[in-house]
C-alpha angles and dihedrals in degrees: 000000000000088000093051091050091048091050092049092050092051090050093051090046091050092050092048092053093044092051090059110076118215121212129181113216132178117212091254092052090048093050090050093048091046094051091048092054100035111132088201088059092051090056091050088054092055089051090051089053092049093051089047089054090052088052089055090049091054093049090050089063090069092055124091119268112228118182130180123190134176134187132194118186126185113206108209093182124056107256122222108247119187113176113211097188109128113255092023115093136179134030124318134242125292111277120203105158142022129205120193130171135170142176124204129191123191123182113189112229107169129007102162089267096294092128095046093046090047093053091047092047091048089051091052092050091049092055091041089055088049093050091048088055090050090050090050087051088056090051091047094049090055091047090054090045090054091049092048089048090055091048092049093049093048092048091050094046088050093051092048095048091047090055093049092043088056091049092047091049090050089050090051090056089053092049094049088056092048090050093051088052093050096244098119131030120252088242091065092048090053092050090053092049091047089057090050088053089051090051091049089052093051090048091053090051092049093049091050089051088050093054092049092047088049093051090050091051090049091055096044092051097042092244125141109277091240093061115117111212118210111208125219111260089212091062096115111071142165112287124208109236098148092110130083123252089254089065090059091043093057090048089053092052090048098043110027104116092200092060090049092047090051089051090055091048092052089052090050091049091052090052089047087058092052091049090050090053090050089062087083092057124085127252126228129194140169110243133194138170153172128217131190131173137175124192103172115236092005116049142004124184123189138158093023094155121168140178138175148124123293122208122193127186128163104219092191090076086076091072103022125085117246098240093173089058090050092050094046092051089048088052090050091053092046091052092047092053090046091052092053091046092048094049090052091049090049091054092047091047098050097044089044094049091044091054090046088052093051089046093051094053093046089056090058088061092049093046091045089056091045089055093049090050091046092050092047090047090050092050092051093043091050092049092051092047091053087051092051093247098111136053125244088239092061092045092053092047090053090050090051091050089049091051090047091049092052091047089049094051093051093047094047093051090052092045091051089050091052091045089058092048089054090053092052089050091051092053091046099244105098092109088050089064 
């Protein structure tokens, strides 16, 4: 019976492991996959298509307008027809139907620049929407880097605690033998086992954090939520921080897509102001047409071709306020203020993230020295304990400090890597690296 239960348990465990797909991903692969599956970028793509359609609409305004119409009317009642042409007296013939058709062609010649300004403005807005999408890609790349960093830290802490738990359990076995031989007191053995339990609890928390970070990555990358992601052990690399903050500030001014998009929006708004001013100007167009009509037994018209020049001018503009012009100027002022504000924010963000990057890398050196001190302290305390010159409490405290120092080093290195990614995102070049 026990063999059957054991076999069933192993089968269930194997099925559970098999159902969870494992996938090895580097940070670059994760960013690429996340961008491909981003729902925000799909929204951005729809906005690009919308602005492209607006550009096509603006271009269509410079093309000729050609309209064809036709009308057929049946007259169930006999109409009263009284011809007034001199020399022709009396009523006309019986009319029961009327057929009328026309074709009209209009070619715009001059519209005060409204068509030209509309096309140029729409082109700027198309490019601005593309740059906005690129800026969103930078933000998405950092979000994925942040999630990847959390997953990396969680996996490293799990691995470190697993190693320490195995070492602590091995020490417990040795202490049990020493207690049985009367070498150490039962109280010392229990203290050691208590520390083992604490490490086990820390490991459970770390594994839980890893599971949550893994689910978050699955959702960000568009993967099934049961996919176990294996992070690249070489994720932490050397970062180039040998340049001053002004270097990164200049990079941001050259590469930030939101700055470039806002600049194009300002250009589009300036053209909108010119177009609004052009509403007070007349429009000129070439016109042409063809008319044909047939009223049986009364009138037939064919080959009635016409062409000429059409002039249109809205005289009400003389006394009406140009509200479009006022709105466009207000839009320009708003965008100019946004531009100044964005430039200030870029300066603040770059200098802040540069300082955070420096700070994060300095913390690595401090934690590395602390680890060396903790390792040496544990070695000395262990030697004294073995010589009977130190208590088990101090030995366990030294071991706890050593474990904490190891965890701090791992976390500080990962945090420094993420701080540099944040600096790259702020400068607009995270996807270039």
